[in-house]
C-alpha positions in Angstrom: 0.2 -92.2 32.9 -0.2 -88.6 33.5 -0.7 -87.7 37.2 -3.2 -85.0 36.5 -3.7 -84.1 40.1 -0.1 -83.0 40.2 -1.2 -79.9 38.2 -2.9 -78.6 41.3 0.5 -77.9 42.7 1.4 -75.6 39.9 1.2 -71.8 40.1 0.1 -71.7 36.5 -2.9 -73.9 37.2 -4.1 -73.7 40.8 -5.3 -70.1 40.8 -7.3 -70.6 37.7 -8.8 -73.9 39.0 -9.7 -72.2 42.3 -11.3 -69.2 40.6 -13.5 -71.4 38.3 -14.3 -73.7 41.2 -15.6 -70.7 43.3 -17.5 -69.2 40.3 -19.2 -72.5 39.5 -20.1 -73.0 43.2 -21.6 -69.6 43.4 -23.6 -69.9 40.2 -25.1 -73.1 41.3 -25.6 -72.1 44.9 -27.7 -69.2 43.8 -29.5 -70.9 41.0 -30.3 -74.0 43.0 -31.5 -72.0 46.0 -33.6 -69.8 43.8 -35.2 -72.8 42.0 -35.8 -74.7 45.2 -37.3 -71.6 46.9 -39.6 -71.1 43.9 -40.6 -74.8 43.7 -41.3 -75.3 47.4 -42.1 -71.8 48.7 -43.7 -69.8 45.8 -45.4 -72.1 43.4 -47.8 -75.0 44.1 -48.3 -76.3 40.6 -46.1 -78.7 38.6 -46.7 -76.8 35.3 -45.7 -73.5 36.9 -42.7 -75.0 38.5 -41.4 -76.6 35.3 -42.1 -73.3 33.3 -40.2 -71.2 35.9 -37.3 -73.6 35.8 -37.2 -73.6 32.0 -37.5 -69.8 31.9 -34.6 -69.4 34.3 -32.5 -71.9 32.3 -33.3 -70.1 29.0 -32.3 -66.7 30.5 -29.1 -68.1 31.8 -28.2 -69.5 28.4 -29.3 -66.5 26.3 -26.1 -64.5 26.9 -24.0 -67.4 25.6 -25.9 -67.2 22.3 -25.6 -63.4 22.0 -22.2 -62.6 23.5 -19.9 -65.6 23.0 -18.5 -64.3 19.8 -17.5 -61.0 21.5 -16.1 -63.0 24.5 -14.0 -65.1 22.2 -12.6 -62.1 20.3 -11.8 -60.3 23.5 -10.1 -63.3 25.0 -7.8 -63.7 21.9 -7.1 -60.0 21.8 -6.3 -59.2 25.4 -4.6 -60.8 28.4 -6.9 -63.6 29.5 -6.0 -63.1 33.2 -7.0 -59.4 33.0 -10.4 -60.4 31.6 -10.8 -63.0 34.4 -10.3 -60.2 37.0 -12.8 -57.9 35.3 -15.4 -60.7 35.2 -14.9 -61.6 38.8 -15.4 -58.0 39.8 -18.7 -57.9 38.0 -19.8 -61.1 39.8 -19.8 -59.2 43.1 -22.5 -56.8 41.8 -24.5 -59.6 40.2 -24.7 -61.5 43.5 -25.8 -58.4 45.4 -28.7 -58.1 42.9 -29.7 -61.7 43.3 -29.4 -61.5 47.1 -31.9 -58.5 47.1 -34.3 -60.6 45.1 -34.2 -63.5 47.5 -34.6 -61.4 50.5 -37.6 -59.5 49.0 -39.2 -62.8 48.1 -38.9 -64.0 51.7 -40.5 -60.8 52.8 -43.5 -61.5 50.6 -43.1 -58.6 48.1 -45.0 -59.6 44.9 -43.4 -59.7 41.4 -40.3 -57.6 42.0 -38.3 -60.4 43.7 -38.9 -62.8 40.8 -37.7 -60.0 38.3 -34.6 -59.3 40.4 -33.7 -63.0 40.7 -34.2 -63.7 37.0 -32.1 -60.5 36.3 -29.3 -62.0 38.4 -29.6 -65.2 36.4 -29.1 -63.2 33.2 -26.1 -61.5 34.9 -24.6 -64.9 35.8 -25.1 -66.0 32.3 -23.1 -63.0 31.0 -20.4 -63.7 33.7 -20.1 -67.3 32.5 -20.2 -66.3 28.8 -17.0 -64.2 29.2 -15.3 -66.6 31.6 -16.1 -69.8 29.8 -13.8 -69.5 26.7 -10.9 -68.5 28.9 -11.0 -71.4 31.4 -10.4 -73.8 28.5 -8.4 -71.6 26.1 -5.9 -70.6 28.7 -4.8 -74.2 29.3 -2.7 -74.7 26.2 -1.0 -71.4 27.0 -0.1 -72.3 30.6 0.4 -76.1 30.3 2.5 -78.4 28.3 0.8 -80.2 25.4 0.8 -83.6 27.3 -1.0 -81.9 30.3 -3.8 -80.3 28.3 -6.2 -83.3 28.6 -5.4 -83.7 32.3 -6.0 -80.0 32.9 -9.2 -80.1 30.9 -10.4 -83.1 32.9 -9.5 -81.4 36.2 -11.4 -78.2 35.2 -14.4 -80.3 34.2 -14.2 -82.4 37.4 -13.7 -79.3 39.6 -16.7 -77.6 37.9 -18.9 -80.5 38.8 -17.6 -80.9 42.3 -18.3 -77.2 42.8 -21.8 -77.8 41.4 -22.1 -80.7 43.9 -21.1 -78.5 46.8 -23.3 -75.6 45.7 -26.2 -77.9 45.2 -25.9 -79.6 48.6 -25.4 -76.3 50.4 -28.4 -74.8 48.6 -30.6 -77.7 49.6 -29.9 -77.1 53.3 -30.1 -73.3 53.4 -32.5 -72.2 50.5 -35.2 -71.4 53.0 -32.8 -68.9 54.8 -32.6 -66.2 52.1 -30.4 -64.0 54.4 -27.8 -66.8 54.6 -27.9 -67.5 50.9 -27.4 -63.8 50.2 -24.5 -63.4 52.5 -22.7 -66.6 51.4 -23.0 -65.9 47.6 -21.6 -62.4 48.2 -18.7 -63.6 50.2 -17.8 -66.3 47.7 -17.9 -63.7 44.9 -15.3 -61.7 46.9 -13.2 -64.8 47.4 -13.3 -65.5 43.7 -12.1 -61.9 43.0 -9.1 -62.5 45.3 -8.1 -65.8 43.7 -8.5 -64.3 40.2 -5.7 -61.8 41.0 -3.3 -64.7 41.4 -3.9 -66.1 37.9 -0.6 -65.6 35.9 -0.6 -63.4 32.8 -1.7 -64.9 29.6 -1.1 -62.2 26.9 -2.5 -62.5 23.4 -0.4 -64.6 21.1 -1.6 -63.1 17.7 -2.4 -59.7 16.3 -5.1 -57.7 18.1 -8.4 -58.3 16.5 -10.8 -55.7 15.2 -13.9 -56.4 17.4 -17.2 -56.9 15.8 -19.9 -55.6 18.2 -22.8 -56.8 16.1 -23.8 -60.0 18.0 -25.7 -61.7 15.2 -23.0 -61.0 12.5 -20.1 -61.8 14.9 -21.7 -65.1 16.0 -22.4 -66.1 12.4 -18.8 -65.3 11.3 -17.4 -67.1 14.3 -19.4 -70.3 13.9 -19.0 -70.4 10.1 -15.2 -69.8 10.5 -15.0 -72.8 12.9 -17.5 -75.3 11.8 -15.9 -75.9 8.4 -13.2 -78.0 10.1 -14.7 -81.5 10.2 -13.4 -82.6 13.6 -14.4 -79.3 15.2 -17.9 -79.5 13.5 -18.4 -83.0 14.9 -17.0 -82.3 18.4 -19.2 -79.1 18.7 -22.3 -81.0 17.6 -21.6 -83.8 20.0 -21.0 -81.3 22.9 -24.2 -79.4 22.0 -26.3 -82.6 22.2 -24.7 -83.4 25.6 -25.5 -80.0 27.1 -29.0 -80.1 25.7 -29.5 -83.4 27.4 -28.0 -81.9 30.6 -30.3 -78.9 30.4 -33.4 -81.0 30.0 -32.4 -83.2 33.0 -31.6 -80.2 35.2 -34.9 -78.6 34.4 -37.1 -81.7 35.1 -35.2 -82.9 38.2 -36.8 -80.6 40.9 -40.4 -81.1 39.7 -39.8 -84.8 39.2 -38.5 -85.2 42.7 -41.3 -83.2 44.3 -44.2 -84.6 42.3 -43.1 -88.2 41.2 -40.7 -89.2 44.0 -42.8 -87.1 46.4 -39.7 -85.9 48.2 -38.6 -82.6 49.7 -35.9 -80.1 48.7 -33.2 -82.1 50.5 -33.8 -85.0 48.1 -33.8 -82.6 45.1 -30.4 -81.5 46.2 -29.3 -85.1 46.7 -30.3 -86.0 43.1 -28.4 -83.0 41.7 -25.5 -83.8 43.9 -25.3 -87.4 42.7 -25.4 -86.1 39.1 -22.5 -83.7 39.8 -20.4 -86.4 41.6 -20.9 -88.7 38.6 -19.7 -86.2 36.0 -16.7 -85.4 38.1 -15.8 -89.2 38.4 -16.3 -89.7 34.7 -14.1 -86.7 33.9 -11.2 -88.2 35.9 -11.8 -91.8 34.7 -11.6 -91.0 31.0 -8.3 -89.2 31.5 -6.9 -92.4 33.1 -8.3 -94.6 30.4 -6.9 -92.4 27.6 -3.6 -91.9 29.4 -3.4 -88.3 28.3 -4.1 -89.1 24.6 -6.8 -86.9 23.0 -9.1 -89.4 21.4 -12.9 -90.0 21.0 -12.7 -93.8 20.9 -14.6 -94.2 24.2 -17.2 -91.5 23.4 -19.7 -93.5 21.4 -19.9 -96.3 24.0 -20.0 -93.8 26.8 -23.1 -91.9 25.5 -24.9 -95.2 24.7 -24.3 -96.3 28.2 -25.6 -93.0 29.4 -28.8 -93.5 27.4 -29.2 -97.0 29.0 -28.8 -95.5 32.4 -31.4 -92.8 31.7 -33.8 -95.6 30.6 -33.0 -97.4 33.9 -33.6 -94.3 35.8 -37.0 -93.9 34.2 -38.1 -97.4 35.0 -37.0 -97.0 38.6 -39.0 -93.8 38.9 -42.1 -95.4 37.4 -42.0 -98.1 40.1 -41.7 -95.6 42.9 -44.0 -95.9 45.9 -45.3 -92.3 46.6 -45.4 -90.9 50.1 -48.7 -90.8 51.9 -51.0 -88.0 50.8 -50.0 -84.6 52.0 -46.5 -85.7 52.9 -43.0 -85.5 51.3 -40.1 -87.9 52.0 -37.1 -86.2 53.6 -33.6 -87.5 52.8 -33.6 -90.1 55.6 -37.0 -91.5 54.6 -36.1 -91.4 50.9 -33.0 -93.5 51.1 -34.8 -96.2 53.0 -37.4 -96.8 50.2 -37.0 -100.1 48.3 -36.1 -98.4 45.0 -34.0 -95.6 46.3 -30.7 -97.3 45.6 -31.7 -98.2 42.1 -32.8 -94.6 41.4 -29.5 -93.1 42.7 -27.4 -95.8 41.0 -29.0 -95.2 37.6 -28.6 -91.5 38.1 -24.9 -91.9 39.0 -24.4 -94.0 35.8 -26.0 -91.3 33.7 -23.5 -88.8 35.1 -20.4 -90.9 35.0 -20.8 -91.9 31.4 -21.7 -88.3 30.5 -18.4 -87.1 32.0 -16.5 -89.8 30.1 -18.3 -88.7 26.9 -17.7 -84.9 27.0 -14.2 -84.3 28.4 -12.2 -85.5 25.3 -14.4 -83.4 23.1 -13.4 -80.2 24.9 -9.8 -81.3 24.6 -10.3 -81.5 20.8 -11.5 -77.8 20.8 -8.3 -76.5 22.4 -5.8 -78.6 20.5 -7.1 -78.7 17.0 -6.4 -75.0 16.3 -3.4 -72.7 17.1 -3.1 -71.2 20.5 -4.1 -67.7 19.3 -7.5 -69.1 18.2 -8.4 -71.3 21.1 -10.7 -68.8 22.8 -12.7 -68.1 19.7 -13.0 -71.8 19.0 -14.4 -72.4 22.5 -16.6 -69.4 22.0 -18.0 -70.8 18.8 -18.7 -74.0 20.6 -20.5 -72.0 23.3 -22.7 -70.2 20.7 -23.8 -73.5 19.2 -24.3 -75.1 22.6 -26.3 -72.1 23.8 -28.6 -72.3 20.7 -29.1 -76.0 21.3 -29.7 -75.6 25.0 -32.1 -72.7 24.4 -34.1 -74.8 22.0 -34.1 -77.6 24.6 -35.3 -75.3 27.3 -38.1 -73.9 25.1 -39.0 -77.4 24.0 -39.3 -78.5 27.6 -41.6 -75.5 28.4 -43.7 -76.3 25.4 -43.9 -80.0 25.9 -44.7 -79.5 29.6 -47.6 -77.1 28.6 -48.9 -79.9 26.4 -49.2 -82.2 29.5 -46.1 -84.3 29.0 -44.7 -85.3 32.4 -41.1 -85.2 33.5 -40.8 -89.0 33.6 -42.1 -89.2 30.1 -39.6 -86.6 28.9 -36.8 -88.9 29.9 -37.6 -91.0 26.7 -36.6 -87.9 24.7 -33.3 -87.8 26.5 -32.7 -91.5 25.6 -33.3 -90.7 21.9 -30.9 -87.7 22.1 -28.2 -90.0 23.5 -28.6 -92.2 20.4 -28.0 -89.2 18.1 -25.0 -88.2 20.2 -23.5 -91.7 19.8 -23.8 -91.4 16.0 -22.0 -88.1 16.0 -19.3 -89.3 18.3 -18.7 -92.4 16.2 -18.2 -90.2 13.1 -15.7 -88.0 15.1 -13.8 -91.1 16.2 -13.5 -92.3 12.6 -12.5 -88.9 11.4 -9.8 -88.3 14.0 -8.5 -91.6 15.3 
């Protein structure tokens, strides 16, 4: 059995792991603080809250759809470590912009703070678009073949642990915009420093002629990747997973506030439990597969995920709301009769989700040659972004029609069923 944690001792893995950990932490610290501030300090209407969250999610995803093709071409044409350093430099400016928006919002300036905060969300989306293909595509170049699944699992687990940490911290400090601004800026600087220690990863093939037309480049990239059956099925399954994730993340804060009648600390707790679960699932699936890249556990994992979502919905429906005009804090929330059931169901959703998605990412980086891995991951990001954008827009539209967040969980259950069918086809095709 591969001891994946041993990779953390390696010079060719630890700086990359640390850089992506800090980047994911900063993304989620800022986005969660912004969403909680808007939900609890700016808006006082469930529809407005859901719409703002959906808009922020869509703006973050949009750069993936428009720029992933260019990001993949650059990553396969240049030294990946050099691109990482450029991206982390840009993050410092993005966080300065977001910090200005948060501080102006606290000062009561109308309109402009929301524009600046959403502009920073777009910037973070661009940052993640160019970093995303590299953090997976660089693994086959830096690690032995038997370590790729373990490295992928650690990257995925580290990402969600950083989301956990960012979410928890945001829940405690979102009301102090000065502290959020200072911390996000300092973490961006720390990420820039660790990025400088990532070993070189020069291009392995000929330098590509870059196509700067985003629509044409995206079409060519996706069509040049999706004709491979196992990649087509893996990308479709991953896209459904992230669409499910985007729907859940959008509806969680309004659901916590208006259905569970709890404050921002509980919203952070819910997101934190979700992050812990995905991290656990990412490690567990590596142990079960023993380093073998296989989809044999994916169908059962996503079916179990759907059952857990259904259990979460039933637990939410039976919730006893707080007295009128009050919200449960974390201490009061965890003492409620159904709190353990709610958190356990949510943890199940996340654990099985992590078990489902990690082997699929390993397929992306091992099916093609090493000089094409970044473009393959970029093609996946394009399709994922399109699916998640559709999901975010659908959430905004369905919410406008009066559908509640708890009712929307039934849509998530149905999507898990579709994901299971795709994963089963992938398992039959590859294993």
